[in-house]
N, C-alpha and C positions, 0 to 999 in steps of 0.2 A: 968699476961699479956700473951696473946696468942703467940705461936711460930711465928717468922718471916719466912714465907715460901719463900718469895722473899726478898732479901736484896741487894740493889744496892747502891754503895758508890762511888761518884765522877767519874762516868762512862763517858768516852769519846770514840766515834767511829768516825774516820776520813777516808776520801778516796780522791783520786785525781780525778779532773774533769777539762779537758781542760787546764791542766798546773797549776791549782790552787788547794789548799787544801780545802775540804768541811768538816765542822764540823757537821756531821749528828746528832750526840749526843754530847752535850758539857757540861760535868761535872755534870750530874744529880745524885741525891741521893733520894731514897725512899724505903719504905718497904711495903709489903703486908702480913698481918697477917693471921694465920690459921682461916678459916671460913669466911673471908671477900669476898665481891664481889666488885671489884674496876674497874671503867671505866677509860680508857686511851684515852683522846680525844685531837684533834688538827687538824689544816688544813692539806691539802695534803703537803707532804714534811716536816712535823714538826719534824719527828724522831720517830714516833710510831712504824712502821714496823722494823726499824733498831734496836730499843730497844728490841722488842719481838724476833727478830732473834738472837740477842746476848744472850738473856736468854736461847734460845734453843741450842746455840753453832754453829749456821750456819754462824755467823759473829764473829769476834774476837775484843775484846776491844783494843783500842789504849792505854788507861790508865784507872785506877780505877778498881773496882771489882764488880762482879755480882755473888751472891750466890743463889742457889735454894735448899731448904731443907738442908741448911748448907754446900752444896758442890759447887765447882766452876761450873758455868754455862757451859753446854755443855758436861760434863762428863757423862758416862753411869749411874753413881749413881744418878746424879741430875735429869736424865730424866726418871727414873724408874716409878715415880708416876705422870707423866704429861700426860694429853690428849691435843693434839695440833691441831689447825686448822689454816693452812696458809692463807695468803691473797688470793692467787690463788691456788686452789687445782686442779691438773691435774691427771687424772687416765687413765689407759690403756683402750681404748674404747671397746675392744672385751672381756673385763672381765665382769662378772655379778656382781651385787651388793652384793649378798651373798658371792661370791668368794673374793671380795675385803675385806669384813669384816672378812672372814676366814683368809686372809693373815695378816691383822693388828692384829686380835686377837691372831693368832699364834705367831707373833713377840712379843706380850706382855706376852706370856707364857700360854695362855688359851688352854686347850685340846679340841679335836674335839667334844667330847660328850657334854661339857659345851657350846660350840659355837652353836651346833644344837638347843639348847633351847634359848640361849642368842640372836642370830641374829634376829629371827622374833620379839622378844620383843623390841630390839633396833630400828629396822626399824619402828615399830608401834609408838614408842616414838617420832620419828622425822617426822612422817606423810608419811612414805613410806611403809605402811603395804601392803603386797602382791606383792612388787616390787623386791623381792630378785632374781628372775630368769631373770630379764630384763638386756640386755646388756647396758653398761654405755654410749655407743654412742647414745642411744635413750633417755638419760636423758637430760632434760632442764638444764639451768644454776641453777635455783632454786633447782631442784632435786639433782644436783651435790653438792650444798651447804648443803642440808639436809644430804646427804650421808657423806660429810666431817664431819659434826657434829656427825653422827653415829659412824664413825671410831674413833673419839676422845673420845667417852664415852664407847666404847665396853668393855674395860678392867676395867671399874669403877675406874679410877684414883682418887687421892685426890686433884690434882691441875689441873685446866683447863686454857690454854692460847689460846685465840682466836684472830686472826688478821682480822679485818673488819667482825665482827660476822654476821651481817644481809645482807651481800652483795648478791644481786640476789634474795632475798626472797620477795614474795608478802605479802600483809597484813595477809593472813591466815598463811603463813609460819612464819611470825614474831610472831604471837599469839602463835603458836605451840612452837616456840623456847622459848618465854617468860615463858610459862608454864613449860617447861622442866628445864630451868635455875632456876626458883623459887623452883622447886622440889630438884634440886641439892643443892641450898642454905639451904633448910630445912634439908638436910642430913649432913650439916656442911662442904661441899666441899668448896675449895678456888677457886675463879674465877677471872681472870685478863684478860680483853679484850679491844680491841680498836674498835671504831665504830664511824660512822658519824651520826648515828641515835640518836640524843640527847634525844628524848622522851624515847627510849628504855633504854638508860643509866640512865635517871632520874627515871624510874620505877623499875629498877633492882638493882642499885648499892647502897652500903653503903657509898662509898667514890669515889671521882673523882680526877684524876691527869690531869692537863691541860699542854700540852707541846707545845712550839712554838719556831721555829728556833733552835731546839736542846736543849732547856732549859725548866725546869719545872717552869711554872708561878704560879700555884696554886696547893695545895694539901689540900683538905678540904672535909667535908662530903657533901652529896647531899643536906641535909636540910639547911646547911649554905649557899651554893651557890644558892639554890632556893630562900632563903630569900633575898639575895643580888640582885637577878635578878628581884625581885618584881613580878608584874603580868605576866612578860614574862618568869619567871622561869629560869631554867638552860640555855636554849638557849639564853635568853636575856643577862644573865651574860657573857656567852662565847663570844657573838658577841661584847659586850662592851669591854671585856678584850683584845681580839685580836686586836680590833680597836685601843685601847690605846697603844698597844705594837707595832704598826706600820703596822698591817694587814699582809695578806699572802705575801710571796715572792717566786718567781720562783726559 
């Protein structure tokens, strides 16, 4: 059996809102094995971003456990081999794309000589060839998302965690991204990402976790969920499942 790259056990994350306790994540358990591509889907407010931020150590668990590469989530050791894309990536507007990738590459331990060759290659991979000397204030939302993906892959990590992967991307950008992720899968990389684009999830993932109101409703292969969804595929299954669970809640 492949190594469990991500192992979450009875994880809960709560916070206060208006004098009441909100269970953003409510006792979830799951694993992601080495080499898997797993989609994490749910309606807005289901607990996706909270879970991913906890895996990165940006939020702390109220109870339960989250391990990444066998280390407690958020420790330097657990993050050494992760490429991360946040839901909203904000960059210094007067920095150039090349400079941003030099910064992230340097933080990952890459030397300047390697980065000189690596940066143009990575920019081309995400559809930003020749854009390295452009100030980030001139980048559109879609270009910023592409750059965010570039910074996550610059150091060639073994695990990728993406929050709302296709946010802001046009159809061409989604196609470029799909090709990139399929290439990473072919290399045996592990990918765990949230997305509202269920067609992308269906085309890329081996397995899907469906979270609703902080709890995992289903953990199954894409093939199994597609079969249950019939002619409507994964989207049809998802809509029916959330409807049966009571639908979205504010």
